[in-house]
N, C-alpha and C positions, 0 to 999 in steps of 0.2 A: 540583765543590765546591758544597755546599749554600749557597744565598743566604738570608740572614736579613733580612727587610724591617724597616722602622722599628718596626712594631708588635711584631714578635717580639723585637727588641732592647729595646723598652720593657718588655715583660712580664718579660724576663730581669733587667733592671735592678731593677725593682720587687721581684722575688723575692729577689735578692741583697741588696738594701738594706732588707729587712724591711718593705717598704711594701705588699706584696700582701696579706699577712696579718700582723697584729701578732704578734710572737714571744713565746713564754713561756720566756724565757731570763734568767739573771741579768744585771744591768746591766753588770758587768765583762766578761762574755762578749760582750755586744753591742758594747761599745766596742772590744774586741779584734777581733771579726769585721769591723766596719766600718773597721778600720785607723785608728781614731781619728776624731774629729769636729773640723772646723774651728771655732775658738773665739775668734777675736779679739773677737767680741761675747760677753761672758762668760755670758749667760743662754741663748744659742741652743742649746748642746748639750742642755739640759734639754727644750727644745721638740722637738728632733730625736728624742730618745729617747722622749718621750711619744707621738709619732706612730708609733713602731716597736714599742713593748713593751706587753704587756698589764699593767695595774695598775702602771704605772711610778710609783715613789715618788721624788721629787726628793731627799729626805733621804738616800737610799741613795747617789746620785752624790756629794752633798756629803761623805758619810762616806768614800767612796773617795778623795776629794781630801785630806781631812784625815788619812786613814789611810795616805797615800802609796802607794796602789794604782794610782791614775791621776794623771797629771801634766799641767799646762799648760806647754807648751814650744814653742819655734820649731823647726819641722821641715819637713814637706813644703812645697815652693814658698816657703820662708822665710816661712811664715805660722804664726800661733799655732794649735796643735792640742791637743786633749785626747786623750791616748794612755795606754795602760797603762804602768806602770813597767817591766814586762818588755820591752815593745816599744821604748820609748825607749832603754833601755840597749843593746838589741841593734842598733838602727837608727842611732843618732846618728852614729857614726863614718863610716858610709856616706854621710851627708849633708854631711859637713864641707866638702868641696871645693865643692859646690853653694852652700852657705850663704856661703862666702867670696866666690865669684865673683859672686853676686848683690849682695852689699854693694859689691864693687868696681865693679860695673856702674853703681851710683848715685854712689859716692863716690871713684872712682879718683883724681881730681885732688886731692881733699881729703886723701887718705891717701898721696900721693906723698912718699916719703922716710921714711915710718913703717915701721920693721921690725916685721912682724907677729908674729914670735916674741917680740920684746920687749914688744909690746902685750899679747899673751896672758899673758905672765908678770906684767906689771903688773896686768892685770885679776884674775888669780888672787890676787895679793898683796893687792889691795884687799879681796877677799872671804875672805881667809884667817882672819879673826876669827870666822867661823862665824855671823855675824849677817846677817839679810836687809838688802839695800841697794836703794834705788830707783835707777832709771837716772840721775837727776840726781846722786845721790851718787857713783855710779861715774864718770860723765863728769867731775865736778869734780875728783876725785882724779887721773884720767888727764891732765887738762889741766895739771896742775902739771909733768908731764914733757913734754907736747907742747902748749905754750901757743898756738902759731900754727895748730894744726890745728882744724878745725871740730869742736866738741864732739859734735855728733850723729853725725858720722862715726866718732869714737872709740867712742862707745857702741854703735852698730850693729855695728861690726866686732868689738868685744869679745864681743857676744852670739853672733856667728858662730864665734869662736875658742874660747870657753869654754862648754861645755854647761851651760845653766842652766834652772832651774825657776822659774815664776811661782807664788809661794806663796799659799795661802789666807790671809785670807778672799777674795782675788780669785778669782772663779769659783764661789763658793758660791751656792746658791739664794737669790734675793731679797736679795743682799748687794752693796752698792756699796763697792768698795775699790780703791785704787791698786795699781800693779804693784810688787812687791818681789821681788828676785831672790836666789837662792841656788844655788851650783853643784849640778848634779845629783848629783855624787858625795857631797856633804855631805847633801843632802836625802834621798837614797835609800840611803846607806850603802855604796855601792861605785862604782867607776869604770865608765864606759861600756865596753862590750866593744871591744877594739881591732880594727882591720881585719885581715883574714886576711893573714898575712905572705907567703903563696905566690901571692897574686893570684887565688885561686880564687873569690872573691866569693860565699860562701854566703849572705850577707845579700841580695845582689842576686837570687839565685835564690829565696829565701824571699819577697821582695817581689813578684816576678812571680806566684808562686802565691797569695799572700795577696790581691793586687790582683784577680786574676781571680775568686777566690772571692767577693769583695765587689762587683765591678763588671763582670765579664765577661758575655758575650763582648766583647772589646775589641781594638783595634789597638794596635800598639806606640806609636803617637803618643799614644793615650789614656793609656797607662801613663806615658809621659814627662810629659804635661801634668798628671797627678795628683800625681806626686812631685817633678817638677822635675829629676830626675837624668838625667845623660847616662851613657854607658858601659853601658847595659843590654842592648844587642844580644847581648853575650856571655852574659849571664845567661839571656836568652831562648833562645839557641841551646843552652845547657846543659840546659834542661828541656824543649826542644821535643818530644822523644819522649814526654813525659808528656801532651802537649796535643793537642787536636783543633783543626781549622781550618775556618773558614767564610768567606764573603764577605758584605759588605754590598751595598746596592743601588748604591753608587758603585764597587764593585769592589775595595775595600780588604780585605786579609786580616785576619780577626778570629781571635784565639786564645782558647782556653777550656780549663778543666779538663774532663776527659772525663765525670766524674760530677756536674757542677754542674747545678742546675735550669735548664731552659729551657722555661718553661710554654707551653702552647698560646696563640697570639696572641689567641684569642678569650676567654681567661680574664677574667672581670670584674675591674675594678680599682676599689677604693673611693676615695672622696674622702679626700685627705690634706692637712693643713696643714703646710708645711715652714718651717723657720727660715731666717734669712739665711745665705747661703753654704753651703747644704746639700751634703753629699757627693754625693747622687744627681745633682746638676746639675754641680758643679764637678769631678767626677771624670773628665771626658772632654775631649779636644780637640774632637771632634765631638759636640756636645750635642743634636743634633736628634732623638735618640731620645726626649727628654723635654721639650724646649722648642723652639718654633718659632724659626727663624733670626731673624725680625724682633724677637723678644723676648729675644734672647741677652744684651743689655745688662743685663737684670734680674739675671742670674746673678752679675755682678761689681759691681753697684750696691748690694748689701746688701738687696734687696727680699725680704720674706717672701712665699712663693707658695703657691697652692692647686693641687693636682693634681686634675683631673677626667678620668675615664677614662685615668688614668696620665700626663696631660700638663699642663704649666703652663697654667692657664686664667684665673688671677686673682692679684692680690696681696692681702695682708691686713695690717692694723695693729690696734692696740687704742686706743680712745678712751674714757676714763672708764668702764672696765669693760665696754665693748662691743667685740666683735670686728667690725671693719668690713672687708668684702670688696669689692674693686673689680675687676669682671670685665674680662677682655681680649677677651671675645666674649659673644654672647648665650647664655643657658642655657635648657635645656629645663625643664619643670616638675619632672621627676624629678631633674635635676641640682640645682635650687634646693633641693629637699627634702633631698637628701643633704648639700649644703653647709651648710644650716641645722642639721641634726642634728649634724654633726661640729663646726660652729662653736660650737654650744651646749655641747658637751662641752669644747671648748678653753677657752671662757670660764669654765666651772666649774673647770677645772684651774688656770687663772691666778688665780682669785679665791677658792680654797678653797670653791667652790660658793656664794659670795655673789651671783654674777651668772651668768646664762646668756643674756645678751643678744647678739644678732648682727644686723647690718644689712648687706644686700647693696645696694650702690649701683648706679646705671646703668653700663653698659659704657663703657669709655674711648673706644671708637670706634664 
């Protein structure tokens, strides 16, 4: 079996994640290809798409949100994602058990004695008026029935039991707004697709294919880390004849779509500025293909990072219109030039071309 080294996996990831070359595809198609973008920080998806698409216009993504073509919702790993309306309707039921179990993992004692079917019905009743509600409004209403239960536990579990969207203006470009919820069925005009009654799991099979198209080659543990779902071995087995297999340098089996791009490991990789919680890093259990193990904590701490030669080499922030880069290692002159050029473009994007300032600080070590 062919062994793919870390650099080969890195270049495959960059290609699948639209980071090797900026893609000339519609914004909606990019969101679908990426299987959504993590979005608990509302502005970060705009940065992620700017790094991936040619001539990205943030107004287009805002329009897709207000036009109900993309949705902010809790899905993979029980985190907020920006996904297409089509995908959330197809995928949500497959995530139900995982969402409930993750809430119970935190609030099991608080929810002891609460009938979850009754809680779901009560949550739907609160939102039956068709009006957006804040989490506080929902939990206050539920607390009338369960006054001795921790309100946060009631709110979190209701979000797992009742598929909901976070409505605009939350998540619009350069807009600060609180979270207001509406059931997905109300916001999108139809109920989420039910689970297959025969246990055949077509959604699980689709998720395997879609994940590999955007993240492969990858191990089954990587797939599970991305979506948080259990019960996928059967889905993998069902599509295995469609897939090809490799090994990584640790001996793990990696699966992939037969016709997916796997670029030459020597393919040049441009500098890219990534947002917090970017797909390219969080989409794996083993993230060493793109970030050194000693810097792994950055991937869950919400740090914005800079890729140099395809790997995380710095963090970045914005200070009074200036993009500030903090290296994790020393840079060559060519690296500094490439970072400066890309940072100037980013500063212009963030400021409507009022500023193109960038500062590269000394390395942290």
